[in-house]
N, C-alpha and C positions, 0 to 999 in steps of 0.2 A: 788530266795533264796539268801540272802547276803552271801558274801564269807566266813565269819566266821561260819555261820550256816551250810554251805555246808561242811566245814572242820570238824565241830563237828559231823555231820551226817555220814561223811565218816569214821571218827575214831571209832565211835560207831559200825558201821557195820563191820569195819575191825576187831575189837575185837571179835565180835561174829563169824566172818568167821575164825579167827585163832583158836578159841575154837573148831569149827566144823572140822577144818582141821585134827585134830587128828583122826577123824573117817573115813577120806577119804580113799578109796581103791586105791591101786597102779595101778589097772587095769582101763584103760579108757573104760567106758561103751559105747556100742552102744546107741543111743538116738532116740527113736521113739516118736515124739510129735504130738498128734492128737488134732486138734482144731475144734470144731463144731460151726457152724454159727447159731446164733439166738436161740439155745437151751438155757434154763435157768437152774438155780440152782435146780428148782423143777421138771425138766424133766428126772428124774431117779426114778425107783422103790425104790432104796436105800435111796433116800432123801425124800420119802414119797408120791410120786405121786400115787393116787389111781387107775389110769386107765392104764398108760404106763407099759409095761413089757420090762425091759432092763437087761436081765440076764448077758450079757457079761460086760456091764458097772458096774453092781453090783459086778461082780467078781473083777474088778479093784478096786472098792471101798473097798471091803472086804480084798483084798490082798495087798493093798498099804497104803501109808501115805495120809491122808485126811486133807487138810487145811480147817478148819471149818469157817474161817472168811476171805476168800480170795476175792479180788476185782479186777475187770478189769475196762475198760472204758465203757461209756454208749452205744457206737456204734463200728462198726467193724474196720475200718481203724485206728482209734485212738488206740484201743487195740493192733492191730498188730504192730504198730510202737513202742509202749511201750515195748512189748515183745522182739522185735528185737534189741532194743537199751538200755534198762534199765533206761530210763528216761521218764518223762511225755510227752505225745503226742504233746502238744503245743510247747514244746522245740524242737520237730522234724519238726515243721511247719505244723503239721496235725491237723486241726481244723474242718474238715468235712469229708464226704465220697465221695464227688464229687467236681466239679468246680476247679480242680487243687489243692484243699486243702487236698486231700488224699495222696499227693505225699511226700514220706519220703525224708527229707533233704539229698542230695547226699553226704554231708560231714560227716554224721553220721556213726559210726562204728556199724556194725551189728554182732549179735551173730554167724551168719554163717561165717563171715570173721574171727572172733576170733577162731572158731572151726577149720577152715582150717589151721590156723597157728599152731594149736595143733595136726595136723596130721589126721584130720577127712575128709572124703569125704561127701559132702553135697548134699541133693536133696529136692526139693519142688514139691508137687503133689496136685494141687487144686487151692485155692483162694489166690492170692497175695495181690491185692488191695492197693498197696502202690506206684502206678504210672505205667501207661501203655506205656509211652514214652520209647524208646529204652534205654536211659541212666538211667532210673529209674527201669528197670526190674531186676528180681532176679539174672540173670547171671552177672550183674554188682555189686551185693551186697553180693557176697560170695557163691553163689550156683553153684555147678558143673552140676547138672542135674535139668532141668526145664521143668515141665509138668503142664501148667496152663491155666485157662481161663482168659479173660480180664474183666475190669470193676469191679464193686462191686458184681455182680452176673452173672451167666450164662444167656446170652441174654439181659442183661441190657445195655442201652445206654443213655448217657447224653451229653449235649453240652460241648465242650472242648475235652480233651484227654481221658476221662474215658468212656470206652465202650467195649463191647465184640465183637467177630466175628459176622457178619451179619447172622440173622436167627437162631441163636443158641437156643436150648431148653435143658431142663434137661435130655432128652433122646437123645442119639447119637449126642452130641455136637462136634464141631470142637475144638480141643485142641492144643495149641501152645507147641510143643515139641522141645526144644533146637533151637528155631528160625524158625521152620517150622510147619505148621498146619498139624495135622492128623485128619482124619474123623473117628469117633469112632462108636461103636455099643453098646447099653445098657444104663443103668441108671448111671448118673454122679457119685454118691458116689461109686458104684461098679467099675466104670472105674478107678477112682483115686486110689482106694485101690489095684486093680489088678496091676496097673502100679508101685505103690510103692512096692508091693511084688516082682515083677520081678526085680526091681532095687536092693532091699535089698538082694535078693537071689544071685545076681551076685557079691555081695561084701562080703558075709559072709566068715569069715575065713581070709580075706585079710587085713582089717584095720577097725578101728572104723568108723561108719557112723552116720550122723545126718539126719534122715528122717523126714521132716516137712510135715505133712499131714493135711492141713487146708481145710476141706470140705466146699463147698458152702451151703450144706444142714445144717439146715432146713430153709434156708432163703426163703422169698417170691420170686417169686410166688410159693406157695406150690404145690408140684407135687411128686407123687411116683407111682410105679407099684401097681396095684389094690390089690395084695395079702398082701401088708404091711398096707394098709388102712383098709382092711376088719375087722380086730379084734377090731377096734375102732368105727365102724359104729353102730349107735344107742346109743353109750355111750357119744358122743360129736357131735356137728354139723359137717357138711361135711368138712368145712375148717379145724377145729381142728383135726378131724379124719385123714385128709390127713397129717397135720403137725405131728401128733403122728406117722403116718406111716413112715414118713421120719426119725424120731428119731429111730423108730424100725429098719429101714434099716441101719442106722449108727451103732446101737448096733450089728447087725448081722455082719457087716464088721469089727468091733472091734474084734468080736469072730474069724473071719478068720485070722486076724493079729496075735492074741495070739496063735492060733493053729499053724501058720507057724513058729513062734519063737520056739515053743516046737518041732515041726518036725525037724527043722534045728539044734536043740540042743544048741541054743544061748539065751534061755530065761533068764538064770542067768547072761548073759553078756549084757543084754539090759534093760535100763531104759525106761519104757513106761509112758508117761505123757498124761493125758486127761484133757482138759479144754473146757469151752465155752467162746465165745468172748465178750458177753455183757449180759445184763439182758434178761429175757425171752420174748418170743413172746406174745404180749398183749392178743390176744384171748385165748391162752392156759393158760396164767396166771390166767384167770378168773376161771379156773377149779382148779388149784393148783399152789401156788406160795410160799410155805413154810412159810406162814404167813406174808410175806413181802409186803410192799407198793411199787408200781411202777413196771415198766417193761423197756424193751429196750428204750433208748432214754430219760431216766429221771435220775435225780441225787439222787433219793431215793435209799435205799438199794436194792430194787428189780430191779434197773437199772444197778447195778454194781456187786452184789455178784455172785460169780461163783463157780462152781465145780472145784476143783484142786486136781487131783489124781495122785500119783507118785508111781509106782510099780517097784521095782528092787529086784527080789527074791534073798535071801541070804545076801543082802547088807542092805536092809531096812526092818525093822519089821513093820507090819501094826499097825497104831495108828492114833488117832485124834490129829492134831497139832493145838493148839490154837494160839492166837495172831493175830493182824491185819496184813495181808500180801497182796501182790499186784502183778500185772503184771510187775511192774518195778523190782521185785525181781527175775524174771525168768533168765535174762541175767547173773547176777553175780553168781547165783546158778549153772547154766549150765557150766559157765566158770570154776568154782571151781571143779566141779565133773569131768570135762574133763582134769583137770590139765593144763589149759591154763594160760599163763602169759599175763596180760593186759598191753599194753603200756600206756604211760602217757596220751595220747589222750583219750583212752577208760576209764581209771580210772577217768579222769576229767568229762567224759560224764555221767557215771553211778550214779544214785541217789538211786537205790534199795539196799537192803541188801541180802546177801546170805542166803538162807533157809536151808543150810546144817545142822546147829545145830538142828533145829526143825525136819528135816528129820530123825535124829538119836535119838532124845530125846524130847518127848512131853513137858518135864519140863525144857528144856533148857532156860536160860535167853533170853528174847526178848525185844528189846527197845520199849517203848511207843512212837509211831510215830504220825506225823500229815501228812495226805494224802489229796490230792485235786482232786476234780472231777468237770468238766465243760462239759456240753453237746456240747457246740460250735454250729455249724450249723447256724450261722447267715448269712444273705443274702450277696451276693457278693458285695464287696466294701463298706460294712457297716462300721460305726464308732464302732470299737470293744469296746470302752469304754461304749457305750450304753448297752452292753450285759454283763458287768462285773458281775452283780448279777442276771442274767437270767439263771435259771436251772443250779445251781452249789451247791457244798457242801464241807464241811471240816470234816474229820474224825480224831478224837483224842481220843484214848482209847474207853471208853464207850459212848462217846458223838458223835453225828452227827448233825452238823450245816447245815441247808438246806435252800436255797432260790429258790423258784419255781416261781418267778414272771416274768412278761413280760419285754421286753426291757425297759431300763430306770428306772427299780426298784431301789429306793435308799436303801442303807444298813439299814437304820432305820426302814423300813417297810418290808424288804425282809427276814431277818433271822428268822428261827424257830429252836429250839433246842430239840433234842430227846435223851433220855437215852436208847440206843438200847440194852443195857444189860438187861433191864427190859421191854422194849417196842419195840420189833423187828418190829412190825407193824407200828411204827411211827405215833401213833394216839394222843399222848399227848405232846403238845408243853410246855416245861418247861423253856423257855428262861427267863421269868420273875423271876423265882426262882433261876436262876443260871446266873446272869448277868456277873459275873466274868469269867465264862467259855465262854460265848458269846464274851466278849471283847478280851479274849486271842486268841480264834480261828479266830475271825474277823481280828485281827492284823496280824496273820500269813497269812491269805488269802490275805490281802493287800500286804504284802511283796512278796508273791508268784506271784500274778497277775502282779505286776510291773516287776518281773523277766522274765515272759514268753512272754509278749506282744512284746518285741523287737525280739524275736526268731520266730515269726509267719511269716516266709519268703514267704508263698504262698498267702498272702491276696490280693496282687495287681497284681497277675499273670493273664494274659489274653492269652489263647491259641486260635489261630485263624485257626488252621488246622482242619483236620478231625480226628476221633478216630484212633490212630495208628494201633490198632488191625484190624480194618476194611480195612485200606489201605493195610496192609500186606497180608490180606486174598485175596483181589482183585488182588494184584500183583501175588500171587501164583496160584490162580485158574481162574483168569480172571473175567470179569464183572465189575460192578461199582455200585455206590449208586442209589437206587430208590428214588422216591419222599418221601416215608415214612422214609427211612434212613436219608435223609437230614433234615426232620422235627424233628426226634428224636435228631439229633445232633445240632439243633437250627440254621440250615443253609438254605438259599434259593437257593444256587447254589454250584456247585463244585468249590473249590478254584483253582485259576490258577496254583498253585504249584502242585496240584494233577492232574488237567486236562492235564497238559503237560507230 
């Protein structure tokens, strides 16, 4: 984005933030941020799913502010990096979920660092997925308490640095707790919730906390205890029934968290936020996707629209908040609610707008914005310019400009335009009737693309070692890589640096 446009965007957002500041409470809220993996907008009873039963998430929906047109990135690491920094993932160097391209730029300021500067104690429990190397892990990015698995999912392994502890499964995984592995018992979502509860209980009444609870569920490979799957057997195929069971287990754990806040007497002091990290799981979307086209990994609305629920009893009245909102808005919103002062570096980094005005008033003025989506995920060492118009979109008000072509797609053949106010299913391309809109959004995309390509710092990185989580595990417990471990990491032998 050119410097003058960045300045204009900042000033507009600042005006709305100042308007919302009048509503801000003097008390710093505790913040419990729950992020579900691969669940979609349609995976709640409250959003219309005809099969799933999610009473606790429905409670959050009914008791909180609901952002009705909230968007995240098409896949997980990109969304996480945008949430953590307030800017588009490509500007963080995150263009994929593996191959070192999931690693958050070490120079970026995270919301955890900002909250620490405002007096918060910070903890993460679950999926980090922004770099497994020691200098990229959460303890280096502002988190006091770290309880995480490695890689993109429990048990996942890829060539390079991205990979979990060896042999991990969703049941009884080894979890890295402040630099040392702990062997656990139980189902992963239950484990992360229980640890988060223990940590929050140890802090209640002492100082405000930021509890980041990013579940790895309901990410593939789908798995859950039988009692959660059983209600959906016969209503969906086995895979989807298991996926729905994982969502049901998430819902139960959300209920446990809400009950603990009530038990401790801090519900009114705690902002609870629930989101999903990308579009829905494709097989489940075939059953229900709230009328949208696309799912995880696409640039259609179904690939980016997310549930965004914010509950703070006594401070926020339940309502639907309209306006196009985004994961890049999370950072400035949390910073404002926490009373944090952003330094010049953080101010220059943040692209998003504070949601505080909309949190307090559904009718608050909100800027018409232009937001950009790109799936990324091109091959290692590819010419990124070949992928400029592959799986990308531009959102401006009621309009959604989408290119879903293969690598090398020219702009003249790639763009389709949809009026999503009237056509949420994106079935009717109206580009021919609104060429002026296409030209305007296309020009904005051109400027945006030129601004992000130089910031893709991970594109040429080649990691020649073994997965750091595996190396640390073997160092703690003994043993070493099997032939299968080496195969998964794309290696034919143990590197000399590890063998020694």
